[in-house]
C-alpha positions as CSV (number, residue, x, y, z in Angstrom):
1,M,13.6,-27.7,8.8
2,K,15.3,-25.4,6.3
3,Q,12.1,-23.4,5.8
4,R,11.7,-22.9,9.6
5,L,15.3,-21.8,9.9
6,F,14.8,-19.3,7.0
7,I,11.7,-17.8,8.6
8,F,13.4,-17.6,12.0
9,M,16.4,-15.8,10.4
10,Q,14.0,-13.3,8.8
11,Y,12.9,-12.2,12.3
12,V,16.3,-12.0,14.0
13,L,18.5,-10.5,11.2
14,P,19.2,-6.8,11.5
15,H,17.3,-5.9,8.3
16,H,18.2,-2.3,7.8
17,T,21.8,-2.6,8.9
18,L,22.4,-5.6,6.5
19,S,20.5,-3.9,3.7
20,R,22.4,-0.6,4.0
21,L,25.7,-2.4,4.1
22,I,24.9,-4.3,0.9
23,G,23.7,-1.1,-0.6
24,R,27.2,0.5,0.0
25,L,28.9,-2.5,-1.6
26,A,26.5,-2.2,-4.6
27,E,27.8,1.4,-5.1
28,C,31.5,0.4,-5.1
29,E,33.2,1.5,-8.3
30,A,36.4,-0.5,-8.1
31,P,36.6,-2.5,-11.4
32,W,38.0,-5.6,-9.8
33,F,35.0,-5.8,-7.4
34,K,32.1,-4.5,-9.4
35,N,32.9,-6.4,-12.6
36,R,33.2,-9.7,-10.7
37,L,30.0,-9.1,-8.8
38,I,28.1,-8.2,-11.9
39,A,29.5,-11.2,-13.9
40,W,28.6,-13.5,-11.0
41,F,25.1,-12.1,-10.8
42,I,24.4,-12.4,-14.5
43,K,25.5,-16.1,-14.5
44,R,23.7,-16.9,-11.2
45,Y,20.4,-15.5,-12.3
46,Q,20.7,-15.9,-16.0
47,V,20.2,-12.2,-16.8
48,D,19.5,-11.6,-20.5
49,M,21.9,-8.8,-21.3
50,S,20.8,-8.7,-25.0
51,E,17.8,-6.6,-23.8
52,A,19.9,-4.0,-22.1
53,L,20.7,-0.7,-23.7
54,Q,24.3,-1.2,-22.5
55,E,25.1,-4.9,-23.1
56,D,28.7,-4.8,-21.8
57,P,28.6,-5.6,-18.1
58,S,31.9,-3.9,-17.4
59,A,30.7,-0.6,-18.7
60,Y,28.4,0.0,-15.7
61,Q,29.7,2.4,-13.1
62,H,28.8,0.0,-10.2
63,F,26.4,-2.8,-9.4
64,N,23.4,-0.6,-8.8
65,D,24.0,1.0,-12.2
66,F,23.8,-2.4,-13.7
67,F,20.8,-3.5,-11.6
68,T,18.7,-0.5,-12.7
69,R,19.8,-0.8,-16.3
70,A,17.8,0.7,-19.1
71,L,16.4,-1.5,-21.9
72,K,16.8,-1.0,-25.6
73,E,13.9,0.9,-27.2
74,G,11.1,-1.4,-28.2
75,M,12.0,-4.2,-25.8
76,R,8.7,-3.6,-23.9
77,P,6.0,-2.7,-26.4
78,F,2.9,-1.3,-24.8
79,D,-0.5,-2.9,-25.4
80,S,-2.2,-0.8,-28.0
81,D,-5.8,-1.0,-26.6
82,P,-6.6,2.5,-25.3
83,K,-8.6,0.9,-22.5
84,A,-5.7,-1.4,-21.4
85,V,-4.2,-0.9,-18.0
86,L,-0.4,-1.7,-18.3
87,C,1.7,-3.9,-16.1
88,P,4.0,-1.7,-14.2
89,A,7.0,-4.1,-13.9
90,D,8.7,-7.2,-15.1
91,G,8.2,-10.2,-12.8
92,A,5.4,-12.5,-11.8
93,I,1.9,-12.1,-10.4
94,S,2.1,-12.8,-6.7
95,Q,-1.7,-12.3,-6.3
96,L,-4.5,-10.3,-7.8
97,G,-8.2,-9.8,-7.1
98,K,-10.6,-7.8,-5.0
99,I,-10.0,-5.9,-1.8
100,E,-12.5,-7.4,0.5
101,H,-13.4,-5.9,3.9
102,G,-10.3,-3.8,3.8
103,R,-8.0,-6.8,3.4
104,I,-5.7,-7.7,0.5
105,F,-5.0,-11.4,-0.1
106,Q,-1.3,-12.3,0.5
107,A,-1.1,-16.1,0.4
108,K,-3.1,-19.1,1.7
109,G,-4.1,-18.3,5.2
110,H,-2.8,-14.7,5.1
111,S,-4.0,-11.3,4.1
112,F,-2.9,-7.7,5.0
113,S,-4.6,-4.4,5.8
114,L,-5.2,-1.9,3.0
115,L,-5.3,0.8,5.7
116,E,-1.9,-0.2,7.0
117,L,-0.4,-0.7,3.5
118,L,-1.1,3.0,2.8
119,G,0.2,4.3,6.1
120,G,-2.8,4.1,8.4
121,D,-4.7,7.1,7.0
122,A,-8.4,6.2,6.6
123,E,-9.1,9.1,4.2
124,R,-6.3,7.9,2.0
125,A,-7.5,4.3,2.0
126,A,-11.2,5.0,1.6
127,P,-11.3,5.3,-2.2
128,F,-9.8,1.8,-2.6
129,M,-12.1,0.0,-0.2
130,G,-13.9,-2.8,-2.1
131,G,-11.6,-2.1,-5.1
132,S,-9.0,-4.2,-6.9
133,F,-5.4,-5.1,-6.3
134,S,-2.5,-6.7,-8.2
135,T,0.8,-7.7,-6.6
136,V,3.8,-8.0,-8.9
137,Y,7.0,-9.6,-7.6
138,L,10.3,-8.6,-9.3
139,S,12.9,-11.4,-9.2
140,P,16.6,-10.7,-9.2
141,K,17.0,-11.2,-12.9
142,D,14.2,-8.8,-13.9
143,Y,14.3,-5.3,-15.2
144,H,13.9,-3.2,-12.1
145,R,12.3,0.0,-13.3
146,V,8.6,0.6,-12.5
147,H,6.3,2.2,-15.1
148,M,2.8,3.8,-15.0
149,P,-0.2,1.6,-15.6
150,L,-2.3,4.6,-16.7
151,T,-1.7,8.3,-17.2
152,G,-2.0,10.0,-13.9
153,I,-1.5,13.2,-12.0
154,L,0.5,12.7,-8.8
155,R,-1.5,13.6,-5.7
156,E,0.5,12.3,-2.8
157,M,3.6,10.3,-2.0
158,V,3.9,8.6,1.4
159,Y,7.1,7.0,2.8
160,I,6.1,4.3,5.4
161,P,8.9,2.8,7.5
162,G,9.0,-0.8,8.3
163,R,11.0,-4.0,8.3
164,L,12.7,-5.5,5.3
165,F,11.5,-9.2,5.2
166,S,12.3,-11.1,2.0
167,V,9.2,-11.2,-0.2
168,N,9.4,-14.6,-1.8
169,Q,6.7,-17.3,-1.7
170,T,8.0,-18.8,1.5
171,T,7.7,-15.5,3.4
172,A,4.4,-14.7,1.9
173,E,3.1,-17.9,3.3
174,N,4.6,-17.6,6.7
175,V,5.0,-13.9,7.7
176,P,1.7,-12.3,8.6
177,E,0.9,-8.9,7.1
178,L,4.1,-9.1,5.1
179,F,3.6,-6.2,2.6
180,A,2.1,-3.9,5.3
181,R,5.1,-4.5,7.5
182,N,7.9,-3.9,5.1
183,E,9.3,-0.4,4.3
184,R,7.4,1.1,1.3
185,V,6.6,4.1,-0.7
186,A,2.9,4.6,-1.7
187,C,2.3,6.9,-4.7
188,I,-1.3,8.1,-5.2
189,F,-2.4,9.3,-8.6
190,D,-5.6,10.7,-10.1
191,T,-6.5,9.0,-13.3
192,E,-9.5,8.8,-15.7
193,Q,-10.4,5.7,-13.7
194,G,-10.3,7.5,-10.4
195,P,-7.6,7.2,-7.8
196,M,-4.7,4.7,-8.5
197,A,-2.0,3.7,-6.1
198,V,1.3,2.2,-7.0
199,V,3.0,1.0,-3.8
200,L,6.8,0.2,-4.1
201,V,7.6,-2.3,-1.3
202,G,11.1,-2.8,-0.1
203,A,12.6,-6.2,1.0
204,M,15.7,-7.7,2.5
205,V,18.9,-6.1,0.9
206,V,16.8,-3.5,-1.0
207,A,19.2,-0.5,-0.5
208,S,16.8,2.2,-1.7
209,I,13.6,3.1,-3.6
210,E,13.6,6.0,-6.0
211,T,11.0,7.9,-7.9
212,V,11.5,10.0,-11.0
213,W,10.1,13.2,-9.4
214,A,11.8,13.0,-6.0
215,G,14.9,10.8,-6.5
216,L,16.0,8.8,-3.5
217,I,13.1,8.3,-1.0
218,T,14.1,5.8,1.6
219,P,15.6,8.2,4.2
220,P,18.1,7.4,7.0
221,L,15.6,8.5,9.6
222,R,12.8,5.9,9.4
223,Q,9.7,8.1,10.1
224,L,6.4,8.2,8.2
225,R,6.4,11.1,5.9
226,S,3.7,12.3,3.5
227,Y,4.3,14.7,0.5
228,D,1.3,16.5,-0.9
229,Y,1.6,17.2,-4.6
230,S,-2.0,18.5,-5.0
231,Q,-1.4,22.0,-3.8
232,A,-2.3,24.7,-6.4
233,A,1.1,26.4,-5.9
234,R,2.9,23.3,-7.2
235,Q,3.3,22.5,-10.9
236,P,1.2,19.4,-11.4
237,I,3.3,16.2,-12.0
238,T,1.7,14.3,-14.8
239,L,3.2,11.0,-15.9
240,E,2.0,9.4,-19.1
241,K,0.8,5.8,-19.4
242,G,3.9,3.6,-19.7
243,A,6.3,6.2,-18.5
244,E,8.9,5.3,-15.9
245,M,7.9,6.3,-12.3
246,G,10.4,4.7,-10.1
247,R,13.0,2.0,-9.5
248,F,14.4,-0.4,-7.0
249,K,18.0,-0.8,-6.1
250,L,17.9,-4.5,-5.4
251,G,14.3,-4.9,-6.0
252,S,11.1,-6.2,-4.5
253,T,7.4,-5.8,-5.2
254,A,5.0,-3.3,-6.8
255,I,1.3,-3.3,-5.7
256,V,-1.3,-1.6,-7.9
257,L,-4.6,-0.5,-6.4
258,F,-7.8,0.8,-8.0
259,G,-11.2,1.7,-6.6
260,Q,-14.4,-0.4,-6.8
261,D,-15.7,-1.2,-10.4
262,H,-12.9,0.7,-12.2
263,V,-10.9,-2.1,-13.7
264,T,-11.2,-5.8,-14.6
265,W,-8.0,-7.9,-14.4
266,D,-7.0,-9.7,-17.5
267,A,-8.6,-13.1,-17.5
268,H,-5.4,-14.8,-18.6
269,L,-3.5,-13.7,-15.5
270,K,-3.3,-15.7,-12.3
271,Q,-0.9,-16.4,-9.5
272,A,2.7,-17.0,-10.8
273,S,1.9,-15.7,-14.3
274,T,5.0,-14.2,-15.8
275,V,4.5,-10.6,-16.8
276,K,6.4,-7.8,-18.6
277,V,6.2,-4.0,-18.5
278,G,3.6,-2.8,-20.9
279,Q,1.6,-5.9,-21.3
280,R,-2.1,-5.8,-20.5
281,L,-2.7,-6.1,-16.8
282,A,-6.3,-5.1,-16.8
283,V,-9.0,-3.3,-18.8
284,E,-10.8,-0.1,-17.8
285,I,-14.5,-0.5,-17.0
286,Q,-16.6,1.9,-19.0
287,R,-18.6,4.2,-16.7
């Protein structure tokens, strides 16, 4: 009964209004408010502040400053294998595997469209048909910056409007096409292993999604927008393997896509495996 009520509320709640309101509260700088909120959050979700560059919770300007906190140097060592594809975020593996018939596995009985995930452009989706995907869920306690799995040159960024359903296991099992329905930012890179997409998916109460090259992305007018970074007139944006590429303010999910026969997912990883930024997510296939 509780699960049914939770799913029902997911459909009827005003997703964006609620999320933007919470986003404003998360930017409140009043010490009496933000310090209590941060202290409650740390206790509720057992956040390990010993990893944070700034360990003192009261030193953060506001809740979002705390939520997107930097880590101390060396807290996330990168896998030293030059062929390793790095995990982009702290969290847990929601699913990983092959993209079959243009569909990405979501949960038992559910999958979603690769084409729709990337904004409905067939040319954009084509290189990933038959390829590989990994979905990483960031829980509230996790480090909420997203890093590059491989060195890449940014080709395109696409903002895709949508709903803001929660993205926990319950919604994955009950909301069809969940990740292709939520608001998201798809970042397409050219790498030595061909095209790579890192899709930052919003969720309930996610106030915004940011990238290091463009800042705040999620705009007030929810319209599909594509930004071409491949033009010769632009200075190429190259991000090194392991470099920060974006962050969530009240976070969600990162989906990594590769083309067919470019990577092999680490055999030790499976659904619900805990992962950290920089650990081996996959290995490049020699071509």
